[in-house]
N, C-alpha and C positions, 0 to 999 in steps of 0.2 A: 503493496498500500505505501502511493506515497507520500501521503500525509505522513509518516510513522520515518521514515528517512531523516536522518540527523542533517543528510547534509541539504534537504530540501528548504530547510528551518535558515540557514544562512542569509537568504537575501531577508529574510523579515527581520530578524536578528540585526543586520544592519541596519535597516529601519530605523529601527529598534533604540538602534546607538543612536542615530540622526537629533533623533527627534529627543531624547535622554542626556547626551553628555552636554549640549547647551544649557539644560536644567540642573545639571549636577555642580555645573563650575558656578554658575551663577546662584547658588545656594550656600556653595562651599565657601563663594567673595563675603555675605550678606551676613552680618551678624545674627546672635542670634533672634534677634525680636524678629529681624527682616526675611529668616529662615520661617518663622512660624509664622509671618503672614501669608510668605507663599505660599505652606501645607495649610493653612488656613482659606485660600482663595479658593484651595481643590478640594476643599470639603471633608480633609483630613481627618480633623481633629469635631470634627461634629458638631461644633458650635451651631445654636441655632440662628438663622436668618431670617430678617423680611422678606414678607411678598416680595418674592420678584427680585430678590438678591442672587438668587441662585445662579441666573441666567448672566447677569451680571459678572460674577466671579466666571462661571465658563468662560467668560467673550473676553475676560483678564489673561484668563490662564490660557488660551489661544494663541493671543496673540503675542503677550513674553514670551512662552516655553517653544511654539511650534511655527508662527511665522517668522518674528525677529530673527534668529538663528538660522533658516533656509534663505532668508534673503540674503545672509552674509554670504551664504555658498554658493546660490543661484546666480545671484545677480550682481557679483564682485565687477564695480569696472574697468571698463576696455584703457581707457584712459581719462582725467581730468586735468583741462583745461581753460585758462580763463577765456581764451580768444575764440574758444567754442561756446562758451555759455551757456554747456551742462557736459555734465559727465557720461560716458559713452558704456552702457554692460554689457558684455562680450557676447551674450548669446542675442543679442540683436547684430552686433556684426555678422557672427557666425548665420543667423538665417538669411542676412540682406545677401552677405557674401555668398555662402551656399546656391539660394537659389537661382544668380547670377551666372554663376556654372552651370547649371546643369539645363537652365534655356538653354548656353552654346552651347554645353555637350551634347544635348536631345537635337539641333537643330532648330530649333525656335518649334520644339512639336505644340505649344500651348497656343501657337497662330496655326500652324498646318493642317493640325487634325483636327480644328477646331470643326468645320460640315462634317467628319466620318464621326467624331461620338455622338453628333446629335441621332445621325441616325442609328448610331451603337444603342443608343439610351432609348431612342423608339419601342427597338426591337426583330430590325429589319434583317438581320445577324443572328438572330438567337438562335438556337441548336436544343432541342430538348433532351438530347441524348448526351447530351455532355455533363460529363462532373460538375459538380455543384448542387447548392443548399437553396440557392433564391435567385432572381432573374437581373440580370444589367440593371436594371432597375427601381430594383429592391432593393438591390446593394446601392447604387445610388440614393435611392433613399433613407433607407440607416444610415449612411454615412452622412449626407444632409439634415436629416432632425439630429443629431450630432452636429453639425457646423450652425444651419440657420436657426440660430436661437437668440438666447440673452443678448449675447455678442452684438447683435447687429442691433437688438433693439435700445440696451442699456450702454453696449461696450461702445458704442458710435456715440454716446452724447455723452461718454465720460470723454471717448477722444475729443470732442469739439470744446465739453469745457473743460477741461487741461491742459488742451496745443490749441486751441481755435479752429476756426475755421481748417488751416491749411494740414492738420492732421488726415482730415480725408484724403487727399492727393497722395499723402505718402501709405496713407491703405489701398488704394486704388496700383498704385505701383507694386505695395508688393503680392494685390490679388493675383496680378497680370503675369508675374515673374511664379508665385506658387503653384503657378498652375502645372510649371514645370516639377516641381519636390510632388506634386502630386501626384503626378504620372508614375512617377521614378518607384516612390514607393509603392505604389499600387501595384504595380506591373511587378514587380519584387517580392510583393507578397500573394501573388496568385505563383510566381515560380517556385515559391519555396513552401507550401503552402502541404499541409497534412488530410491528410483524407483516412476515416477508421471502417472499415469494415460494416460500420449503419451508415454511412454514408454522413458523418459528423465530420465538417470540418475544421480547421486549425489552422488559421493564420495571424503574419503580422508582423511585425519588424523583431519579435523576438528570435524570429525564425528564421527570418534571412541572415539576419546579423550573426546567429551559429551559422547554420548549416554554408549560407554566402559567403562568409570569410574564410571561412575553414576548405572550400574550394580554391582559394587563392593562395593558401597559405598562410593562413593567419587564424588556426584554431582557438589558440587561447582568450587572442583581441575579443573574436567572435564572443565568446560566451560569454566573456566579463561582460564583454557591449549590452548583450542579450540579457542575461540576468541585472544588469542597470537599469535598460529601457521596463525591462517587466518591472520593479519595485518603482519607479518614478510614476510612469503607467498606472499603475495602482494609488497610487496616493493623485492619483491628475484625475480618477473619475471619482476619488470624493473630495474633488477641490473647484476645478473648474467643468468636473462632469456632473458636480452635484450641488453642496452649498452653493457657489455662484448664481444656480439658477434657480434654488428655490428663494434665499435671502430679497437676490432684487424681484423674483416674479414678487414677493409678498409686502415690497418695498411697495410695489406702484399699485396695489389694492385694497393695500390696509389702511388708508386714511378714508378709503369709499366701505367698510365694513367697520366699524368701530370695535368689536367684540375682538378682530384680530389686531388690531392696534394694540389691548387693552392684552390680550393673550395671545401674543405669534407661533407659540406651541401648539396650539391646535390646527393653523395651516399647516405645519409641520407633521404634525401629525397623521392628516387627513393625503396628504401627497405622499406619506412614508407607504400607507394602505395601498391607494392606489398603483402606486410602484412594482410593489412587492406585488399584486397579484399577476405582472405581466412578465416579470425577468425571471418567472419561472419557468416560462415558456420556449425560454431562448431566442434562437436569429431567427426562427419561424416566425414564431409569433412578433419578434421586434419588425420584422421586416411585413409584416402581414399591417399591423399596425402604425407603424412608418409609413406605407406605401396610399394609406389614408392620409393618414393625417396632415404628414407635409404638403403634398400640391393643394390640400383647401386650406389649410394657413399660410401660404404660402401667398396665392391666390388673394386670399380677402387682407392680407394686409398689402403688398403691392397695387390691389385693388384705389385701396381708402388713401395710401401712398400718392398713387396718379389722381386721383380727385385733388386735391389739396395742389400739390401740383400745377393741375392746369387751371386751376381758380387763381394760384397765384403766378400763374403762368410768365407773368412780364417780370417780375420778381428773379424765374429760374440765372437770367443772362449775370446779375448782380452777387448772387450763390454761388456763383461760377467762378468767376472773378473776384473773389475774396477768399475762395477755395485756395488757387493759384497763387494769387498774391501772398496769400497766408503762406503758402508752403515754400514760396523763392524770396520771400524777403519777409520771415514770421515778426509779432513784436517782441521785445525781450522779455515782456511780464510772461509768455508763453513758454522760457526756459531759449530764445534763441530759435536758430535754423537746428541743428542739433537736436534741442531740446521739443523739437514739434516731430521732428524724423523719427525719433527713437518711441514717441506716445502712437504716432501712425502705425508705427511695424511691429510697434506689442499689441493694439489689438487688434493691426486685421491678421495677427499670427492668430490671436486667442482665439478670433469669431471663424478663421476657415482651414484652419490647423494642417495648413500644410508646413511639412519640414519635421510636420511629429511626429508621423508614424503612427496616429491611432487610426485613419480614414482606412492603412492596409488591410484592418483586422475583417471589419464589415467586407470589403472588397475583394476579397478572399475564399469570401462564401460562394461568389457570383457564379452562376452555372457557363463557362468557357475553359476551354481547350485552346486560347490563345492570350497567355500571360497580357500581352501588350495593348488590346481590345478590352480589357478592364481596369489598363492604365489610362488610355486612350478617356473611356466616361470620365474617370474620376475627374480627370483635369477641369470639366464643366464646373465641379465643386467649387475653386475659389473664385470665377468669373460669378457664377451665384450667388455666391452664398456676397462676395466685398464689393466687385464692381458692381453690381443689377441693386442686389437688395441694401448693401451699408449705403452703396453712394442716395440713396431713394431716402432714407431716414437720416442723413445727413442735410439734405437740400431740404426740407420739413423743417426741419429744427432750424436752421439759416436764416430757413424767409419768414418763420414762424418770430425769431428773435426769443426762442426757448429758453437759450442757454446765457445769453446776454441778461434775460431779464428775472433770471431764477437762478443766481450762481450758490445758492445757499444748497442748491441742490447734489451740487460735486466738490463745493469746499470741504474742506479738511476732512472727518471722517465719516462722512456721508455718504458722498460717493453711490448717490439712489439711480442711476441712466434713467431706470425702464418709467420711472416717478416724472423724471425731467421730460422724456419723450410720450406721454402720455400729455403731460401739458399743451405739447407739440403738434398733436395729432389736436387735439382740443381746442384749441387758439386758431389753428391752420381753417378745420372743416366746422362741422357740427355740433352742439353739446355731444352729442351721442356716439361722436366717433373717437371718445375714451373709452367706450366699452367694446369695441371691437379692439381696441387697443389690450385690453386687460384681458379680452377671450384670448387673442394671437400671445399672448404673454403665457399665460399658465399654459394654453397647447404649446408653443415650445420649449415652455418650460418638461412638462410632460414627456414629451419626444425624445426632448435632447437625454431627461433622465435614463429614459432606457436603453437607450443603443450608450450612454454609456458604460452602462453597468455593462451592459454584454463584453465592450474594450475592457473596464477591468479583469471578468470574470473571467475570458481568456489569459487573460496572462497570471491571474491568479491560478488557476489552472497548468496553465504551462511550469508554474514552479512549484506548486504543491499536488498535484493528480488533480483529476475529475472529482475521486471523492469528496474533496474539501469545495466543495464548493457553493454548499450551503454556506457555510462560515462567513464567504465575502456577503453572498446575497443576504444573509442578516445585518452585515457592519454596512453595505451598500444604505442597507434601508435606515438604521441607526443615524448617519451622513445626513443621511436626508431630512431627519428631525432637529440634527444640527443645526442648518441650514438655518433655520426657524429661530435661532436663538442668540447666534452672533455677529456683532457688528458687517455692515456693508463695508469697510474700509480694509481690514483683515482679511475679509476674504478674497476681494481682490486683490489683493497685495498675496496672497496666499494659492489662488488659483493661478494667475498670473507665472508665480514659479513652479509651477507642476505643471501646467501645458505647456510653455517654453522650452521646462530643464527636460521635456522629453527628448527636444533640439539635439541635446550633446552628442549621446549616443547615435539616434539616429541620422543625421547630418554625415556625422564621419563615415557608418557604415552606405548614404549613398553617393558619396563621394571615392568608396572604395569598388564600391559595385555597380560606377555609371559606366563602365566598356561594356561588363555584361550584360547590362540594361538596353544599351545601344545597339549591338551588333540584336538582340531579341527583336527590335526597332527595325532594324532595316532589313532582316528576313519577312514580318508581316508589313512591312509596308514594298517590298515585290512586290508579294503576296496581290496587297490589296489594289496596287497599281494596271499589273498583269490581270488581273478581272478574278484572280483564283481562290477566291473568299467571292464564295454567291449569296446574295440575301435569303434569308432564310423562305419557306413557304409560308403565306401567313396565314392558309386555314390548317397546314400541319404546326404550327406554331399553334391556335386557336385553340386548337381538339386536345392538346398536350397540357394546356395549360388546366383541361376540367380535372380535377383532384379523383384520384381512382378511391374506388371503395376502400375506405378503413385506411387512406392513406391520411400521413399527419395535418396536413394543412385539414383537415376537416375534425381532426381532433382539438 
């Protein structure tokens, strides 16, 4: 049994030490009274507390002993110079250089394969006999449900509030470049996926880092990076894929529901129950739910935003000018040019996850025997997520002046981006438009939670075995509840740290394995251009999608 093998617990011990070492050092540095206060904070001495104080104590402990130590490790500055106007975290340089390199290495695949990606997503080349669990469209929907979420609604508002309109420009740039990163990692996810005797697929960065690097003569590095990625991804699924979604969606609706404002833990309890119902079903359930929720909520959100933009059509020109001017000659109040660049890249990668390796887990389950085809489908994600949805959100916020009129929602410890976007929708359209946004916020939150639970569970079972997955499911559900009682700013930093931290091992693997992907791409592209890849028979595909009696889809 995997869970009882001592070596399987090494990553968990490492993660525990990462959290506990700073705690021990800080407690040792304090005097007796300080140490006692720290212990009281986590409730170990059993003192009675006033109603509601327990939430403040959990929040303080979370920020002091988890977020701050992680921030010093993952967000260390690459350099800090006065003439730059801001410090530059190494992870930001790592992602920007990596995405640019892969765009050139893959021959600008983000541009030349765009049309083909649409045909693949529509199912024009689907073959029901190929290996996998879900269709191209369902895999894209599952991955989009993890990327198109509160990062688009809350993240964009936070980016503009902290970096001004210019941050939107750099979000678009990294979104376009990130299409190549997404293509590379999802192609590798297909190339190195594992399929068991029951047809269950397991794939992702933890597989291609280990097996791919072993093939090119770096087995030790591959094993180390695979374990490191899996550990960070598990933690990220509890942060950006979990607590961030809960705290932002709660922040948007709590003012409308007095009960939730007074007792926010009720929201966490309800959401935890709803998530638990779905995640037990695995990828087939997630694919089915996401395949229905994502198109609906994206459509409703985009149509509402389009109405607001159409109603303020003559202001779009000024909004675009403010984005360009803010990007190229930003105000010093936002941290200067580098400050705006850093904020834009952080929010874009948090939103579309390009380069982090997360989407490769979902796309590895797609039914195809051509790994490159799924990579091409995947490159649509950053375009839809960042170039379309994030840009529309940014334009609505800029045109309505919501960020300028409500700076308190982003300043200090608040970081309530979803609430700021709700104000923008209400200001730019009808009063009841905010209810459309609230519905989108809750659905985005829910779909992201169930998709990220799958990502985290795949990494968990990779380390500890399938039989231990139930432990992760309970842990994930517990963090859904935690998200309802922890402060917005701490959750934002915690989520950024872990989502972006996944890129440290993953992007190194993409660098080293880019040659293998390029060879696969050249072979596939030759087949495509020569007509060897024939579109599927629509009638055959339709018949194949009807579930057979007793199939998993009926369960």
